[in-house]
Residue, then its C-alpha position, 0 to 999 in steps of 0.5 A: m490474445q488480449r482481452e479489453l479491461q472492461q468494467t462491470p456496471p452495477s445492475d439497475g436494482a443494485s442496493v447500496s450497502y453503505d451510508l455515504r455520510e458514515w463513510q465520510k466520517g472516516y476522513r476526519s483528522l485525529p490530532e491526539e496521540y494515544d498510549y493504552w491497552i485495548d480493553e474492549i474486545a469481542g471474541k478471543i485473541p489467538e494466544e500464538l499471535n505475538g508481535t507488532l502491527f504497524r500501520n501508516g496513513p494520513g492522520l491530519l486532514d486539515v491544518n488548524g482548520q484549513r482543509i487539505h485538498h486530498p487525503f494523500d496530502g495528509d501528514g503521516m501518522v503511524c499506529a502500532f498494535t503490539f500483541s503480547g500474551g493475549r493482550v494488545h497495546f495501541r500507540n499512535r504518533f505523527v511522523r515529525t517531518q520538518p514541514f509538519v513541525e513548521e506548519q504546526k508551529a505556524g498554525k497554517i498550511l505552508y507547503r503545497g501538496v502533490f494532490g492539490t493542497q494549496k497555500p492560502g492566498g490563491w495562485l499568486a501565493n503558490a506560483l513558482d513554489l515547487r518544493l515537495k512536502n515529504i509527508a511520510n504517510t504511505n507505508i511503514l517498514y522494519w528492516g535492518d533494525k530500522l523502522l522507516a516511514l515511507w513516502e515515494a517521492a523522498e527519503p524515509h524517516r526513521l522512527s523508534p519502534n518502541t515509542l514511534e518517536t521520530i529520529g529523523l531522515d534516514y539515508l540507509d547508510g549512504a545508499l541514498q543522497p539528500g533529496s533522493a526518492f525511495a518508493a513506498h511499496p518495497r517488496i521482500d524476496p523471501a529466499c534470494e537465490f543469490d544470497q544463500g536463500q536469505p531474504r532481501l529487501v527490493n525497492f525502487a525509485i523513479s525520476p520521471g520526465l520525457s524519459t523516466t529513470i528507474r533505480l533498483y535497490e536490493f538490501n540484505c537482512s542487515g540493511k546493507l545495500v548489495q545491489k543497485q541498478t539504473h535504467a532509462v525507459p521512454g516516456f513519462a511514468f507514474m508508478h506506485d508499486f511493482a512486482i518481483t520474482p526471483h529473477y525480475c522486477i516488473f513495472f506497469q507504465a500507464p499511458m500518461s503525460f504531465n503538463p507542468i505549467p498549471f503546477v508551476m503557475g500555482m493553479r494545480g497540484a502536480g498530481q492534478c496535471l497528469q493526463v491519460q493518453p487515449n488509445q495508447p497501450t500500457q507498457v510493461i517494463i520487465i527488468p532482470r535483477y541479475g545478469s546481462e539479460p536485456v530489459r523488455i518492454i511489452p505493450v498491453k491493453a490500456g489501464f492503470v495499476f496502483h497495486h500488484a498482488n504477486a508475480f511468479e515464473q513457471d514453465g518459461l512464462l512470467y505471470v503478474d496478478s494486478i488490480c487494474y482500472a480502466d482509467f486513471p482516477t482523476i483528481d478534480p481541483h474543484q471537487d470535494y474528495r468526500d463527495v465522490q460518486f462511486s457509481l460513476l467510477a470504474p472499480g479496481q478488479l484483479w487481472r492476470f497477465q501471462f507473458d512469454l518473454n521469448s516471443q514478447t507476447v501477452e495473454q490477460h484475463l479477469m480473475e475477480s470482477r468484484c471491486c477490490e484493492f490492497p491485495v496481499v499474499h503469504p510473505e513466503y510466497v512473494g514472487r512464487d507460484y501461489r494459491y491464495v490472495y486476500l483483498g479489501a473488497g466491495h460488499s456487492a459483487e457488482g459495481n463500485a463502492p467503498l471497501q467494506a469486505l474482505l475477500k479470499l480468492d483461490v486463484i487455482s480453483g476460483d473458490r471465494q470466501i467473503w466477510s463483510a462489515a456492511p452496512h456500517g463498517f469500512t475496510g482497507e488493507p489486510i495484513f497476513v501473519p503466518r502462524p509461528q512454526t517451532g524451529s523454522h526460519g521464515i520471514s514476516n512481512n518485513g524481515p527475518s522471523n520465526n514464522g514458518p516457511s512454505n517448505n516446512g509443511q505449513a499450509e499457505d493459508d495457515g495464519w491470521l488476517l489483521t485488518l483495521t476497519f472503521n465503524g461509521q455508526l460508532e465513529r470508532s475504529q476496530l482491529v479485526i482478526h480473522d483465521a486466514q483459512d476461514i475468513r467468513e467470521p472474525l475471531a476477534k474485534l478490538t474496538l479503539k477508544h476513537h477513530v483512526p483516519y483511513g490509512l494506506h499500508g502497513s506490516f507485521v513483525p514478530q518483535c513485541f515493541l513496547s516502551e519501557n514505561i508500559v506495564 
């Protein structure tokens, strides 16, 4: 039995929890690069919390005053928050990609953006220029002793974890070739049963077309490629994220088509040439990680998924929990992204899909109707049966709005906790940091660490949430620390000296990365 991905409209009397002008201020460039210890702190930083939080996102929303069309086209800027002895040090650096360096030297836009940014001069100046600008702005990963800035359509850039200095393009010791894509949403299997229970990095790349090629990569803790697969699936695919279990990789292929003519002729960005195919189902692609089991493609009701919360296997069934939209958020070439009317857009909502792989049938139901995005779970529970998911969420229980809250959902009981930064605060992706356990050998978000595994008696929600928020009244950003067991009030707020533009993804590692000249 399937249930339509229906959205809950806001009630007529619903109050607005935000000032659009304050929200818009979070989309200003931050051209400066900083190094300092944060000294404006409300509350107390947990003494056990040590390590480095890395965040990535677009840091420049213009090039010498020439605005880019969409923030997803902005040059990547990595922030590092280093927790050490009850203090936190902040550093930010732009990823010095070749296009970034060229445009900064020229003082103008030289490259088209996937999401609509055009070079000056109209369509004639952009026609037949099909180059991709690797903006390295989506995620930041520390694995195999390498810090990698990711953008899903090209190679990673390697950075110094201590200084954030750009080292250059990285091909993962020969796993990638020049020009290869490497997705910006890797997953970490916390205990790979085919690698003696050691963590594994699992990632993918897609080559879309009339049929789409999916490449799967698996790397051991030292960063060595230990498995690679290639599969072709019918139709065009645009997939930002995927989910894993111990035995499967799962992709949601929305019913979309791509008309390249406006892009080739210089009239639109490639992302503006995507169109949803009405009355067509979403195809769920289930690829075995090992063995000779066939790839399965199972249709579900149409919808679009940017992010998955988790997936797991239980009693012969496969479960996938995902943030679903009733439609793909279109990118209007004539609209200023800052003037979005949230009430006219379908909100993201958390759904559960239950697959019977033998009968190739699916049941689906709504788990959370509140507008939400950026789901995270305890890293030891990735791909496993779990209880708690944490999300950025809307302040109000109904309708669509900017993310202003954090939501903790118990997926078994349905119990919820919420903390809201409204009316002036705006949230994003929370990062779960497990509380350290003496003598254990768990993993952090991005590799081996001393964080306690679930089989060491540690509660699943024993840890902290780290969330970078923007305060539109102060026009500054704040790093907010919550106890993951009770998120209703923060433990501490660390206010920066400036704002950080709204970011995308990040990760936490237990190493305290600082440059040698920091005291």
